[in-house]
Each structure stands twice: as structure tokens, then as C-alpha cells.
C-alpha positions as CSV (number, residue, x, y, z in Angstrom):
1,M,0.1,0.0,0.2
2,T,1.3,3.2,-1.2
3,E,2.0,5.6,2.1
4,L,1.2,9.5,1.9
5,L,2.5,12.8,3.5
6,I,0.3,15.7,3.0
7,V,2.6,19.1,3.5
8,G,0.6,21.5,4.9
9,A,-2.7,21.3,7.9
10,G,-4.7,24.2,6.3
11,G,-8.3,23.8,4.0
12,F,-6.7,22.6,1.1
13,A,-4.5,19.9,2.8
14,R,-7.5,18.7,4.8
15,E,-9.5,18.4,1.3
16,T,-7.2,16.8,0.2
17,A,-7.0,14.1,3.1
18,Q,-10.6,13.7,2.5
19,A,-10.0,12.9,-1.1
20,V,-7.5,10.4,-0.2
21,R,-9.9,8.3,2.1
22,D,-12.4,8.2,-0.4
23,T,-9.8,7.0,-2.7
24,G,-8.5,3.9,-0.6
25,G,-5.9,2.0,-1.3
26,I,-3.5,4.9,0.1
27,K,-2.2,5.0,3.7
28,L,-1.9,8.5,4.8
29,L,1.0,8.8,7.4
30,G,0.0,12.3,8.2
31,H,0.3,16.0,8.1
32,L,3.7,18.1,7.9
33,D,3.5,21.4,9.2
34,D,6.3,24.3,9.9
35,N,3.7,25.7,12.3
36,A,5.0,24.0,15.8
37,A,1.8,24.7,17.5
38,L,0.0,21.9,15.6
39,H,2.7,19.3,16.1
40,G,1.2,16.4,17.8
41,T,-2.1,16.9,17.4
42,E,-5.0,15.8,14.8
43,V,-6.6,17.8,12.1
44,D,-9.7,15.7,11.0
45,G,-8.4,13.1,12.9
46,V,-5.1,13.0,10.9
47,P,-2.1,13.6,12.9
48,V,0.2,16.5,12.5
49,L,3.5,14.5,12.4
50,G,6.1,17.5,12.8
51,G,7.7,20.4,10.3
52,C,7.6,20.0,6.2
53,D,11.6,19.0,6.5
54,L,10.5,15.5,8.0
55,V,9.9,14.2,4.6
56,H,13.8,13.9,4.0
57,D,13.3,11.6,7.0
58,L,10.4,9.3,5.8
59,P,11.9,8.2,2.2
60,G,9.8,5.7,1.5
61,A,6.4,8.0,1.5
62,R,4.9,9.7,-1.3
63,V,4.3,13.3,-0.9
64,V,1.9,16.2,-1.9
65,I,2.3,19.3,-1.1
66,C,-1.0,21.3,0.0
67,V,-0.6,25.0,0.5
68,G,-1.6,28.5,-0.9
69,N,-4.0,30.4,-0.5
70,P,-5.3,34.3,-2.1
71,R,-2.6,35.7,-0.4
72,D,0.1,34.0,-1.1
73,Y,-0.7,31.5,-4.3
74,A,2.7,30.9,-4.7
75,A,4.0,29.0,-1.4
76,R,3.5,25.9,-3.4
77,A,6.7,26.6,-5.4
78,R,8.4,27.7,-2.9
79,L,8.0,24.7,-0.8
80,V,9.2,22.7,-3.6
81,R,11.9,24.3,-4.1
82,R,12.9,24.4,-0.5
83,L,12.2,20.4,-0.4
84,G,14.5,19.8,-3.7
85,L,12.3,16.1,-3.6
86,P,12.8,14.3,-7.2
87,A,9.3,14.0,-9.3
88,D,9.0,10.5,-8.3
89,R,8.6,11.4,-4.8
90,Y,5.5,13.2,-5.9
91,A,2.1,11.4,-6.0
92,T,-0.9,12.6,-7.9
93,V,-4.6,12.8,-6.1
94,I,-7.3,12.1,-8.2
95,H,-10.8,11.7,-6.3
96,P,-13.1,9.0,-7.7
97,T,-15.5,11.3,-8.7
98,A,-13.6,13.4,-11.0
99,A,-13.8,12.5,-14.9
100,V,-10.6,12.5,-16.3
101,S,-10.4,11.4,-19.9
102,E,-8.0,9.0,-21.5
103,S,-6.7,11.8,-23.6
104,S,-5.8,14.1,-20.6
105,S,-2.9,13.8,-18.5
106,V,-2.2,15.0,-15.4
107,G,1.3,16.0,-13.6
108,P,3.0,14.7,-10.2
109,G,2.0,16.6,-7.1
110,S,-1.3,17.6,-8.7
111,V,-4.7,17.3,-6.8
112,L,-7.9,16.9,-8.5
113,L,-10.9,17.4,-5.7
114,A,-14.6,15.8,-6.1
115,H,-16.2,16.0,-9.4
116,C,-13.7,17.9,-11.5
117,V,-13.7,17.2,-15.2
118,L,-11.3,17.3,-18.1
119,T,-12.8,16.5,-21.3
120,A,-10.6,15.9,-23.9
121,A,-6.8,16.5,-24.3
122,V,-6.2,18.3,-21.3
123,R,-3.0,19.1,-20.2
124,V,-2.3,19.6,-16.1
125,G,1.0,20.4,-15.1
126,A,2.8,19.6,-11.7
127,H,1.7,20.8,-8.0
128,V,-1.8,21.9,-9.5
129,A,-4.5,22.4,-7.1
130,V,-8.0,22.1,-8.9
131,M,-11.1,22.3,-6.6
132,P,-14.5,20.7,-6.6
133,H,-16.8,21.4,-9.6
134,V,-14.2,22.7,-12.2
135,V,-14.7,21.8,-15.5
136,L,-11.5,22.1,-18.4
137,T,-12.4,21.4,-21.7
138,H,-10.4,20.0,-24.8
139,D,-7.1,21.3,-25.2
140,D,-6.7,23.3,-21.8
141,M,-3.2,24.0,-20.9
142,V,-2.4,24.5,-17.0
143,E,1.2,24.8,-16.5
144,D,3.3,23.7,-13.1
145,Y,1.4,25.5,-9.4
146,V,-1.6,26.7,-10.7
147,T,-4.4,26.8,-8.4
148,I,-8.2,26.6,-10.1
149,A,-10.7,27.2,-7.4
150,S,-14.1,26.1,-7.0
151,G,-16.7,26.0,-9.7
152,V,-14.2,27.4,-12.6
153,R,-15.1,26.6,-16.0
154,L,-12.6,27.1,-19.0
155,G,-13.2,27.1,-22.6
156,G,-11.5,25.2,-25.3
157,G,-7.9,25.9,-25.8
158,V,-7.5,28.0,-22.3
159,R,-3.8,28.1,-20.9
160,L,-3.5,29.1,-17.5
161,E,0.4,29.9,-17.5
162,G,2.4,28.7,-14.5
163,G,1.6,30.0,-11.0
164,S,-1.9,31.6,-12.0
165,Y,-4.7,31.4,-9.7
166,V,-8.0,31.5,-11.0
167,G,-10.8,32.4,-8.4
168,S,-14.3,30.5,-7.4
169,G,-16.9,30.7,-10.3
170,A,-14.8,32.6,-12.7
171,L,-15.1,31.6,-16.3
172,V,-12.3,31.8,-18.8
173,R,-13.5,32.5,-22.6
174,E,-12.1,29.6,-25.1
175,G,-8.6,30.5,-26.8
176,T,-7.5,32.9,-23.9
177,S,-4.6,33.1,-21.7
178,V,-3.8,33.7,-18.2
179,G,-0.1,35.3,-17.7
180,A,2.0,33.8,-14.8
181,W,1.4,34.5,-11.4
182,S,-1.7,36.3,-12.3
183,L,-4.6,36.0,-10.4
184,I,-8.6,36.3,-11.5
185,G,-10.9,37.1,-9.1
186,M,-13.7,34.8,-8.0
187,G,-17.1,35.1,-10.3
188,S,-15.2,37.3,-13.4
189,T,-15.4,36.5,-16.9
190,V,-12.3,36.6,-18.7
191,L,-12.8,37.6,-22.3
192,G,-9.1,37.8,-23.6
193,D,-5.4,37.2,-22.5
194,V,-4.5,38.4,-19.2
195,P,-0.9,39.7,-18.7
196,P,1.9,38.2,-16.3
197,G,1.8,39.1,-12.7
198,E,-1.6,41.2,-12.3
199,V,-4.6,40.8,-10.8
200,W,-7.7,41.2,-12.9
201,A,-11.6,41.1,-11.5
202,G,-14.8,41.7,-13.1
203,S,-17.5,40.8,-15.6
204,P,-15.7,41.3,-18.3
205,A,-12.7,41.2,-16.0
206,R,-10.2,44.1,-16.3
207,R,-6.8,44.8,-14.4
208,L,-6.9,45.9,-10.8
209,R,-3.5,46.2,-10.2
210,E,-0.2,44.5,-9.6
211,A,0.0,40.7,-8.1
212,D,1.1,40.7,-4.8
213,A,4.9,40.6,-3.5
214,P,5.1,36.8,-3.4
215,A,3.9,36.1,-6.6
216,L,5.9,38.7,-7.8
217,G,8.5,37.5,-6.9
218,E,8.3,34.3,-8.6
219,L,7.4,35.8,-11.7
220,A,11.0,37.6,-11.4
221,T,13.1,34.4,-10.6
222,R,11.5,32.2,-13.3
223,T,12.4,29.2,-11.5
224,M,9.0,27.7,-11.1
225,G,9.8,26.1,-7.6
226,G,12.4,24.4,-9.3
227,P,12.6,21.2,-11.7
228,V,10.1,18.6,-11.0
229,R,10.0,16.2,-13.8
């Protein structure tokens, strides 16, 4: 039976733990989190074993990194770079209710939560977070470290560049792209290309401002968290 460690103990990590339980066939060893106040406690019945660097002391366990939020959606990339694990240490978690077509692919370290749909020839990179009820349609390209919040719908041929964040319920028109480390506000309608490192919101979506410092820092480094493949 595959053993798994979930890095993080917040909301996304807890949701991933539930997906692992629903999937079966995986032994969830526990959460790792750098918040020392959580060490030795349990989150939804799953133990918090210690800090994130404990992954190096448990080399037989697969890993998935489940951190980040709209205020700092670059956190996964920073942790991947810090931990320096090879791609084969990372698990891919796909909830059993997700519909992933045979012509689609999902990279290492990525998580697809309940009732996601990947229709045809969808490419999802590494360390991507796909929340419940997301629909990715034909020929969509989702690059590494992207976060797609619940209820998002992408038209065909959309490209979400590395590290971008698409908020809950957003709609993205077919054939458009969202630039690296940009953020799309929840409920927005994206009708044209979004440049890198910006925050857009509204219907139709318009530029509000530059992205926050953590995202801009990742955009400047162009390392995307380091090689994982």
C-alpha cells in the first residue's frame, strides 16, 4: 500500500486528506506543517507529525504539497524548491468522482478534488490544485503551480500559465491565456488574454493592479519552484 504525507494542515490539505480517504488504497501517514503549535495534534483525525522537512526522514513515503491561498498562492512553488525532492517522490491525488478523459494527463504533485471534469486532451502540469466542480475542456493547458478554485469553467484551448490563480466561479473564454502568477478574482469573466503578474476581476474582467509581492517574486525568478519532472 502506498504511504502518503500531506505537506500542509490547512483547508486545502484537509480536503486532500478526505479525497485520499475516499480513494482508498493509500495509507495516509499524516500532515507535515511548520506551525509548531500543531505538532502532535490531529486535524480531522489525521496526525500532524512535525515540520515540512520531515519528508527527508521518511524516504519511502510519497508526498503532496497542499499549501497556498489567494494572499500567497506562490507558497507551493517555494516549498517545492526548498524541499528539493525528485519528481518520483510526488503523488498525484485524483478524487474518485473526478472525470479524467483517457486523452488527458495530470502531473506529479497535483490534486483534483471531487467532481472535476477534464474532457479531451487536457494537460495539467505538476503541483496544480484543482478544487471541486471545475470543468476543463478540450485542449486546455494548465501549467505547473496553478490554482483553480471551485466552480471554474475554462473554454477550449485556454492556457493557464505557471503559478496563476483562478478564483471561484470564474469563466475563461476559449482560446485565451492567463499570464504567469496572475490572479483572476472570483466570479470574473475573462474574455481576453491576461498579462503575467497582474490581478484582474469583474465581468468582463479588467486589470485592478499588480499581483502581490510573493507572486511577483516568483515571476521575477522564473524558476517555477525548480525542476520536478
